C-alpha positions as CSV (number, residue, x, y, z in Angstrom):
1,M,0.1,0.1,0.0
2,G,2.7,2.5,1.1
3,V,2.5,6.1,2.2
4,H,0.8,8.8,0.2
5,I,3.2,11.5,-0.9
6,T,2.0,15.1,-1.6
7,L,3.5,18.0,-2.2
8,V,3.1,21.6,-1.0
9,Q,4.8,25.0,-2.0
10,G,4.5,27.1,1.5
11,D,5.7,27.6,4.8
12,I,5.9,24.5,6.8
13,T,5.0,26.2,9.9
14,E,1.8,26.8,8.8
15,Q,1.0,22.7,8.1
16,R,-1.6,21.5,10.1
17,V,-0.1,18.0,10.4
18,D,0.4,15.6,13.3
19,A,4.1,16.2,13.2
20,I,6.6,18.9,11.4
21,V,10.0,17.5,10.6
22,N,12.7,20.3,11.6
23,A,15.8,20.3,9.3
24,A,17.6,21.2,12.8
25,N,21.4,21.4,13.9
26,S,23.0,19.2,15.9
27,S,22.8,21.5,19.0
28,L,19.2,21.2,18.9
29,L,19.0,24.8,20.2
30,G,17.6,26.7,17.0
31,G,19.5,28.1,14.1
32,G,18.8,29.7,10.6
33,G,16.2,28.9,8.0
34,V,13.6,26.2,8.5
35,D,15.2,25.4,12.2
36,G,15.0,29.3,13.0
37,A,11.6,29.5,11.7
38,I,10.2,26.6,13.6
39,H,11.6,27.9,16.7
40,R,10.4,31.4,16.2
41,R,7.0,30.3,15.2
42,G,6.7,27.5,17.9
43,G,7.8,29.3,20.6
44,P,9.9,28.9,23.7
45,E,8.4,25.4,24.7
46,I,10.4,23.7,21.7
47,L,13.5,25.3,23.0
48,A,12.9,23.9,26.5
49,E,12.3,20.5,25.4
50,C,15.4,20.7,23.1
51,R,17.4,21.9,26.2
52,K,16.3,18.9,28.4
53,L,17.3,16.7,25.4
54,R,20.7,17.9,25.3
55,E,21.3,17.6,29.2
56,T,20.1,14.0,29.4
57,R,20.1,12.0,25.9
58,Y,22.0,14.0,23.7
59,P,24.9,15.8,25.7
60,G,27.1,15.9,22.4
61,G,24.3,17.1,20.2
62,L,21.8,14.8,18.0
63,P,24.0,12.6,15.6
64,T,23.4,13.2,12.0
65,G,20.7,11.1,10.1
66,Q,18.9,10.5,13.7
67,A,15.7,12.2,15.1
68,V,14.0,13.1,18.0
69,A,10.7,14.5,18.9
70,T,9.7,17.3,21.1
71,T,6.2,19.7,21.6
72,A,5.2,21.7,18.7
73,G,4.5,24.6,21.0
74,R,2.5,27.0,19.4
75,L,2.5,25.5,15.7
76,P,-0.6,24.0,14.2
77,A,1.0,20.3,14.8
78,R,1.5,18.1,17.6
79,W,4.9,17.4,17.3
80,V,8.2,18.6,16.1
81,I,10.4,15.9,15.0
82,H,14.0,17.4,14.9
83,T,16.6,15.8,12.5
84,V,19.9,16.6,11.6
85,G,20.9,16.6,8.1
86,P,24.4,16.0,6.4
87,V,26.6,18.7,5.0
88,H,27.0,17.9,1.1
89,S,30.3,16.8,0.3
90,T,31.8,16.2,-3.1
91,A,34.8,13.9,-1.7
92,E,32.1,11.6,0.6
93,D,29.2,9.9,-0.4
94,R,26.6,11.0,2.7
95,S,23.1,10.1,0.9
96,H,22.8,7.2,3.4
97,L,22.7,10.0,6.2
98,L,20.3,11.9,4.1
99,A,18.0,9.0,3.5
100,S,18.5,8.0,7.2
101,C,17.1,11.7,8.1
102,Y,13.7,10.5,6.5
103,T,13.5,7.2,7.7
104,T,14.3,7.6,11.3
105,S,12.2,10.7,11.4
106,L,9.3,8.4,10.1
107,A,10.3,5.6,12.7
108,V,9.8,8.4,15.4
109,A,6.6,9.4,14.0
110,D,5.6,5.8,14.2
111,E,6.4,6.0,17.9
112,L,4.3,9.0,18.3
113,G,1.4,7.9,16.7
114,A,1.5,10.4,13.8
115,A,-0.6,9.8,10.8
116,T,0.6,12.8,8.8
117,V,4.0,14.3,8.6
118,A,5.4,17.4,6.8
119,F,8.8,17.3,5.7
120,P,11.2,20.4,4.4
121,A,13.8,19.8,1.7
122,I,16.4,18.7,4.3
123,S,20.1,19.7,3.5
124,T,19.4,21.9,0.8
125,G,19.9,25.4,2.4
126,A,22.8,26.4,4.4
127,F,24.2,22.6,4.1
128,G,24.5,22.7,0.4
129,W,23.0,19.4,-1.0
130,P,22.3,19.7,-4.6
131,L,17.9,20.0,-4.9
132,E,17.7,17.3,-7.5
133,S,19.8,14.8,-5.4
134,A,18.2,15.7,-2.5
135,A,15.0,15.1,-4.0
136,E,15.6,12.0,-5.5
137,I,16.9,10.8,-2.1
138,A,13.8,12.1,-0.1
139,V,11.4,10.5,-2.5
140,E,12.8,7.2,-2.7
141,A,13.6,7.1,1.1
142,V,10.1,7.6,2.1
143,R,8.9,5.5,-0.6
144,R,10.8,2.6,0.9
145,A,10.2,3.3,4.4
146,E,8.1,1.0,6.3
147,T,5.8,3.1,8.3
148,A,2.0,3.4,9.6
149,V,2.2,6.9,8.5
150,A,-0.5,7.7,6.0
151,E,0.6,11.0,4.4
152,V,3.9,12.4,4.1
153,R,3.8,16.1,2.7
154,F,6.9,17.7,1.2
155,V,6.6,21.3,2.0
156,L,8.7,23.0,-0.5
157,F,9.6,27.0,-0.1
158,D,9.8,28.0,-3.8
159,A,8.0,26.9,-7.1
160,R,11.7,25.8,-8.1
161,A,12.1,23.2,-5.1
162,Y,8.3,22.2,-5.8
163,H,9.0,21.6,-9.5
164,V,12.3,19.5,-8.5
165,F,10.2,17.3,-6.2
166,A,7.3,16.9,-8.5
167,S,10.1,15.6,-11.0
168,A,11.7,13.3,-8.4
169,L,8.0,11.9,-7.6
170,G,7.4,11.0,-11.1
């Protein structure tokens, strides 16, 4: 059967879903891009839970390719699933780490009982992953994932990203 994949051009912080995935940095303490937008719109509750995670489970930071959930604070979702994408490298193939961001986020969503999950285009901003490659990896990882999530929504910031993901979907 598989998960239903949809595409939306827009702002991930406005998505009414069970879980919004944050393209976080390993510190979990906020940053730029999607991460900063989620922390700003979600409010201090997200940062407070991230600080607790750093004090307890992840004192050295969340490892690349892994995922962990917090409250969604003031966002129109129940949870935020934070995942750390890899920085793109031409010297080393890190595509397995990018795919892991999607599969581990879906595994966390399953643990939470989330039926709908919104993903950004992980690692395509400051981490420099080429959009075409990132879209192919993301779509393939979600299609192959064994998950109970009913809908994965890729929320893409602009028309170019939307069209690249649409092409990757086939």
